[in-house]
C-alpha positions in Angstrom: 52.6 -12.6 200.2 53.8 -16.1 201.3 52.9 -18.3 204.4 55.7 -18.5 207.3 57.5 -21.6 207.8 55.7 -23.8 210.4 56.7 -22.7 214.1 57.0 -24.5 217.3 56.5 -23.7 220.3 58.6 -21.1 221.7 59.4 -20.2 218.1 60.6 -16.1 217.8 57.6 -15.0 215.9 58.5 -12.8 212.3 62.2 -14.6 212.0 60.6 -15.6 208.3 57.7 -12.8 207.5 57.2 -11.4 204.2 58.9 -8.0 203.3 56.4 -5.1 204.0 56.8 -2.2 201.3 59.8 -0.4 202.3 61.5 -2.4 204.8 64.8 -2.6 205.1 66.8 -5.8 205.3 70.5 -4.9 206.4 72.0 -2.4 209.1 72.7 0.9 207.8 76.1 0.7 208.4 76.2 -2.6 206.3 74.6 -1.1 203.2 76.1 0.1 199.9 80.1 -1.2 200.1 79.7 -3.3 202.6 77.2 -5.5 201.0 79.2 -5.3 197.9 82.5 -6.1 199.4 80.8 -9.5 201.2 79.5 -10.7 198.1 83.0 -9.7 196.2 84.6 -12.0 199.7 81.7 -14.6 198.6 82.6 -15.5 195.1 86.3 -15.4 196.2 85.7 -17.9 198.9 83.6 -19.9 196.9 85.4 -19.8 193.7 88.4 -20.9 195.8 87.0 -23.7 197.7 85.0 -25.2 194.0 88.5 -24.8 192.8 90.1 -27.3 194.4 86.7 -29.7 194.4 86.6 -29.7 190.9 90.5 -30.6 190.2 89.4 -33.7 191.9 87.0 -34.0 189.2 89.2 -33.4 186.4 91.8 -35.2 187.9 89.4 -38.6 188.4 88.7 -38.4 184.7 92.0 -38.4 183.3 94.6 -39.0 185.9 93.9 -41.0 188.9 92.8 -44.7 187.6 96.5 -44.4 185.9 97.7 -43.5 189.4 96.1 -44.5 192.0 94.4 -47.7 190.2 96.6 -49.3 187.3 95.7 -53.0 188.5 92.0 -53.0 187.8 92.4 -51.8 183.9 90.7 -48.9 182.4 87.1 -49.2 182.9 87.3 -50.7 186.7 90.2 -48.1 187.1 87.7 -45.1 186.2 84.8 -46.4 187.8 87.1 -46.8 191.3 88.3 -43.2 190.1 84.8 -42.2 190.1 84.1 -43.8 193.5 86.4 -42.1 195.1 84.7 -38.9 193.7 81.6 -40.1 195.0 82.4 -40.2 199.0 82.6 -36.6 199.1 78.8 -35.9 198.7 78.4 -38.9 201.5 80.5 -36.6 204.0 78.7 -33.4 202.0 76.0 -33.9 204.4 78.1 -34.7 207.4 79.6 -31.2 207.0 76.4 -29.3 207.1 75.5 -31.0 209.9 78.7 -30.4 212.0 79.7 -27.1 210.1 76.0 -25.8 210.0 76.2 -26.4 214.0 78.8 -24.4 214.4 77.5 -21.4 211.9 74.2 -21.4 213.5 75.6 -20.8 217.4 79.4 -19.0 216.5 78.5 -17.6 213.3 78.7 -17.3 209.2 82.4 -16.0 209.5 84.1 -18.2 211.6 82.7 -21.4 210.3 83.8 -20.3 206.5 87.1 -20.0 207.8 87.4 -23.1 209.1 86.4 -25.0 206.0 88.5 -23.2 203.7 91.2 -24.3 206.2 89.8 -28.0 205.7 89.7 -27.7 202.1 93.3 -25.9 201.2 95.1 -28.5 203.3 93.4 -31.7 201.9 93.9 -30.4 198.2 97.6 -30.1 198.7 97.7 -33.4 201.3 96.3 -35.0 197.6 99.0 -33.0 195.6 101.5 -34.4 197.8 99.9 -37.8 197.5 102.4 -41.0 196.2 100.7 -42.9 193.9 99.5 -46.8 194.4 103.1 -47.8 192.5 105.1 -45.9 195.2 103.0 -47.1 198.5 100.7 -49.9 197.3 97.3 -50.1 198.7 97.8 -47.0 201.2 97.1 -44.5 198.2 93.9 -44.9 197.3 92.6 -45.1 200.8 94.5 -42.3 202.0 92.7 -40.2 198.9 89.4 -42.2 200.3 89.5 -40.2 202.9 91.3 -37.0 201.9 88.5 -36.5 199.4 86.3 -37.7 202.4 87.8 -34.4 203.8 86.9 -32.2 200.9 83.7 -33.4 200.9 83.0 -32.0 204.3 84.5 -28.5 204.1 82.4 -28.1 200.7 79.5 -29.3 203.1 80.1 -26.3 205.7 80.8 -24.2 202.9 78.1 -23.8 200.2 75.4 -22.5 203.3 77.6 -20.4 204.8 78.6 -18.2 202.1 74.9 -17.8 200.6 73.9 -16.9 203.9 76.6 -14.0 204.0 75.1 -12.3 201.3 72.1 -13.3 201.4 71.7 -12.1 205.3 73.4 -8.8 204.0 71.4 -7.9 200.9 68.7 -5.4 200.9 65.1 -6.7 200.4 64.4 -7.1 196.8 67.7 -7.6 195.6 68.5 -11.0 197.4 68.8 -13.2 194.2 71.3 -10.3 192.8 73.7 -10.4 195.8 72.8 -14.4 196.2 74.1 -15.2 193.0 77.6 -14.0 193.7 78.8 -16.8 195.4 76.8 -18.8 193.0 79.5 -17.8 190.3 82.0 -19.5 192.0 81.9 -23.3 190.7 81.5 -21.2 186.9 84.8 -19.8 187.6 86.6 -23.0 189.3 85.7 -25.1 186.5 87.6 -22.7 184.0 90.8 -22.5 186.6 91.0 -26.3 187.4 90.3 -26.6 183.5 92.5 -24.2 182.4 96.0 -25.3 184.8 95.1 -29.1 183.5 95.1 -27.8 180.1 98.1 -25.9 181.3 100.1 -28.7 182.5 99.3 -30.7 179.9 100.6 -28.6 177.3 103.7 -28.5 179.4 104.5 -31.3 180.0 102.1 -33.9 177.4 99.6 -34.6 178.7 100.2 -38.8 177.9 103.7 -38.9 179.1 105.1 -40.1 182.2 106.2 -36.6 183.7 102.4 -35.4 183.6 101.4 -38.5 185.2 104.1 -38.4 187.7 104.0 -34.8 188.8 102.6 -32.6 186.3 98.7 -33.4 187.2 100.0 -32.3 191.3 100.6 -28.9 190.1 96.8 -27.7 190.3 96.6 -29.5 193.5 99.7 -28.0 195.4 98.5 -24.0 193.7 95.5 -24.6 195.3 97.6 -23.6 198.7 98.3 -19.6 197.1 94.5 -19.0 196.2 93.3 -20.1 200.3 95.3 -18.0 201.3 93.8 -15.3 199.2 90.7 -16.7 200.3 91.4 -16.0 204.3 92.4 -12.6 203.9 89.4 -11.7 202.3 87.1 -13.7 204.5 89.3 -12.2 207.6 88.7 -8.4 206.4 84.5 -9.0 206.5 82.2 -8.0 209.8 79.3 -11.0 210.4 76.1 -10.7 209.0 73.1 -8.3 210.7 70.6 -10.2 210.9 72.9 -13.5 212.6 73.9 -10.0 215.0 70.5 -9.2 215.9 70.2 -13.1 216.5 72.6 -13.2 218.9 71.4 -9.4 221.0 67.8 -11.3 221.1 69.6 -14.4 222.7 71.3 -12.6 224.9 68.0 -10.3 226.0 66.9 -13.3 226.4 69.0 -15.0 228.3 69.0 -11.9 230.9 65.1 -11.7 231.2 65.0 -15.5 231.5 68.2 -17.0 232.3 68.5 -20.6 230.2 66.2 -21.0 228.2 65.2 -24.1 226.6 65.6 -22.8 223.2 69.8 -22.6 223.9 69.7 -26.3 224.9 68.4 -27.4 221.7 70.6 -28.6 218.4 69.9 -26.5 215.3 69.9 -30.4 213.4 67.0 -31.3 215.7 65.5 -27.9 215.6 65.3 -28.4 211.4 64.0 -32.2 211.8 61.3 -30.9 214.5 60.0 -27.8 212.7 61.4 -28.1 209.0 61.9 -31.2 208.1 59.3 -31.4 204.9 61.8 -28.4 203.5 64.6 -29.6 203.6 63.3 -32.9 201.8 62.2 -30.5 199.1 64.8 -29.0 198.4 66.7 -31.8 198.2 64.3 -33.2 195.5 64.4 -29.9 194.1 68.1 -29.7 193.4 68.8 -33.3 192.6 68.6 -32.9 188.8 70.3 -29.8 189.0 73.4 -31.7 190.3 73.5 -34.7 188.3 73.5 -32.1 185.6 76.5 -30.2 186.7 78.8 -33.3 187.8 77.8 -35.1 184.4 79.0 -32.0 182.6 81.9 -31.6 184.5 83.6 -34.6 185.5 81.4 -37.6 183.9 81.1 -35.8 180.1 85.6 -35.4 180.3 85.7 -38.9 180.8 83.3 -40.5 178.6 85.0 -37.6 175.4 88.4 -39.0 176.0 87.4 -42.6 176.3 84.3 -43.3 174.9 84.5 -40.6 172.1 88.2 -40.4 171.7 88.8 -36.6 171.9 92.2 -35.4 173.1 92.5 -34.0 176.5 93.6 -30.3 175.2 90.1 -30.1 172.8 87.7 -31.6 176.0 89.6 -29.1 178.6 89.1 -26.4 176.0 85.5 -27.1 175.6 85.0 -27.1 178.9 86.3 -23.4 179.9 84.1 -22.4 177.2 81.2 -23.5 179.3 82.0 -23.1 182.3 80.9 -19.0 180.2 77.7 -20.0 179.1 76.5 -21.6 182.5 77.8 -18.3 184.7 76.0 -16.0 182.1 72.8 -18.6 182.9 73.7 -18.5 186.6 73.5 -14.0 186.5 70.5 -14.2 184.0 68.4 -16.3 186.3 69.3 -15.7 189.8 68.6 -11.9 188.3 65.3 -13.1 186.8 64.5 -14.5 190.2 64.1 -11.4 191.7 61.4 -10.4 189.7 59.4 -13.6 189.0 60.2 -15.7 191.4 62.6 -18.4 192.5 60.4 -21.6 192.3 59.5 -20.4 189.2 62.4 -20.0 187.2 64.0 -23.3 189.2 60.7 -25.0 187.5 61.7 -24.3 183.8 65.3 -25.4 184.4 63.4 -29.3 185.5 61.3 -29.4 182.3 64.3 -28.4 180.5 66.7 -31.0 182.0 63.6 -33.8 181.1 63.9 -33.1 177.6 67.5 -32.8 177.1 68.9 -35.6 179.0 67.0 -38.1 176.5 68.8 -36.2 173.4 72.3 -35.9 175.0 73.7 -38.8 175.1 72.4 -39.3 171.2 73.6 -36.6 170.1 77.6 -37.2 172.1 77.5 -40.5 169.8 76.4 -38.9 167.0 80.6 -38.9 166.9 80.4 -34.7 166.3 82.9 -32.6 167.9 80.2 -30.3 167.6 77.7 -32.1 169.1 79.9 -32.7 172.1 79.9 -28.8 172.5 76.7 -28.3 171.9 76.0 -31.1 174.4 78.5 -29.8 177.5 77.6 -26.5 177.1 73.6 -26.9 177.1 74.1 -29.1 180.1 75.9 -26.6 182.0 73.2 -23.8 180.7 70.5 -25.7 182.2 72.1 -26.4 185.4 72.7 -22.7 186.0 69.0 -21.5 185.3 68.4 -23.5 188.9 71.3 -22.8 190.2 71.3 -18.9 190.3 68.3 -18.8 192.5 69.3 -21.4 194.4 72.0 -19.2 196.5 68.4 -16.9 197.7 65.5 -19.5 197.5 67.8 -21.8 200.5 68.2 -19.3 202.9 64.8 -17.8 202.8 63.0 -21.5 203.6 64.4 -21.1 207.0 64.7 -19.7 210.1 67.7 -17.3 211.4 68.6 -19.5 214.3 69.0 -22.8 212.5 69.5 -21.2 208.3 72.7 -22.4 208.1 72.5 -26.3 209.1 69.0 -26.1 207.5 70.2 -24.4 204.2 72.8 -26.8 204.3 71.1 -29.9 205.0 68.4 -29.6 201.9 71.8 -28.4 199.6 73.8 -31.6 200.5 71.3 -33.8 200.6 70.2 -32.9 196.7 74.4 -33.2 196.5 74.0 -37.6 197.7 71.0 -37.9 195.2 72.3 -36.0 192.2 75.9 -35.4 192.4 76.7 -39.0 193.9 74.5 -41.2 192.1 74.8 -40.8 188.6 78.5 -40.7 187.7 79.2 -43.4 189.8 76.7 -46.1 188.0 76.8 -44.1 184.6 80.1 -45.8 183.3 77.9 -49.0 184.4 75.0 -48.6 182.3 76.2 -46.9 179.6 78.0 -51.1 179.7 75.1 -52.8 180.2 72.0 -51.3 178.1 73.9 -48.4 176.0 74.8 -44.7 177.0 70.6 -43.9 176.2 70.2 -45.6 179.7 72.2 -42.5 181.5 69.7 -40.1 179.8 66.9 -42.2 181.1 67.8 -41.9 184.4 68.8 -38.4 184.2 65.3 -37.8 183.1 63.8 -40.0 186.0 66.1 -37.5 188.4 64.4 -34.3 186.4 60.9 -35.4 187.1 61.3 -35.8 190.7 62.7 -32.6 191.1 59.9 -31.2 189.0 57.6 -32.7 191.6 59.7 -31.0 194.4 60.2 -27.6 192.8 56.2 -27.8 192.9 55.8 -28.6 196.2 57.7 -25.2 197.3 56.5 -21.9 198.5 57.4 -19.3 197.0 60.0 -16.9 199.3 61.0 -14.2 197.3 58.9 -11.8 199.2 60.4 -13.4 203.0 62.6 -11.5 205.0 65.6 -12.8 206.6 
């Protein structure tokens, strides 16, 4: 059994208690097919949102330096392009706070519909945005604003999607069901790489047609996926855990009038009662973000500009790698139901420290096989940590501020591990050689290992 999070005055007891044998985590009407339907809907939703998010990363590596930053030259244009990529990670904690507030107040389902719409509209507008040759400096400025909106939406998406499945899941199988939204990024990376591969083959990935309008097709196509996602999300019910929480608040209101709890913002409650858990979660997941966005965005650029591989080869490797890290997500999530979330994530952190120091010497050998191995192992290590965290973060926080707490921990990790490494990787490599990137990643791995060791195991907790 594990200890409960610290509670403050007026905090309901038993919100995050250990599950007794034979306890039930969902209402009877929500078991069986209902849980599976929610799991599939969450997977489709996160796939769409992360597809929109990742096509930006692919375009930032392959297209945006030429389209939006032509006056800066190749190296500076790439740095500027990845700077706009990093903007989304700054926006994510802000989105986590805002959407977390509404997710904890009006429900997970309604909030997730809003994040999907915001992401879809932002991505469509990026696909329609004229380049710097047409509207000058306004083009990169608008691009940054739309990228901020993408990050804002994703900041509210992940916590809501994982809560949707975790709060429906029966005891002992939360890792299994919380795995489904975690698969979204794997599927999305394959889709984004595939659409860029298709448009590049159709238009020629180095000619004027691709740079003018071919790259826009994946962004515009995303509106079709958004329509599918909205249909799926509108068809599911609010989670039984949240409905029970709202019912308890209504009874409290009738009995006690206007309780003080009703006046407290979820963000402030998280900081008051579980700020330590937020910071530990951010540190524990930092290397996960670093490996994922280095693998999906930076290595795509590094392979084409530094190693000299052609774009179709790099995109095919990306598609193949998505299956590898999707498999790692499945296995690690299932295993975390048996041995615990914390232990599995610590294994990923330990592997990441060793692999970070070996990755770039391997890539710089110039072998295409080495690049394939480098991409696949990097994303597999990411997947080992990513599978369990879909259940871990919801289990860490009390129901009434769970959306906010889980979102903050996750997205602060995104700032530390997802925004900074891709942004400083190119200058580090230029000044000290590629091994400097490996040292940076290894240092993040050490930080994540220490923070994960400081977490309390949560797999036996009831929601």
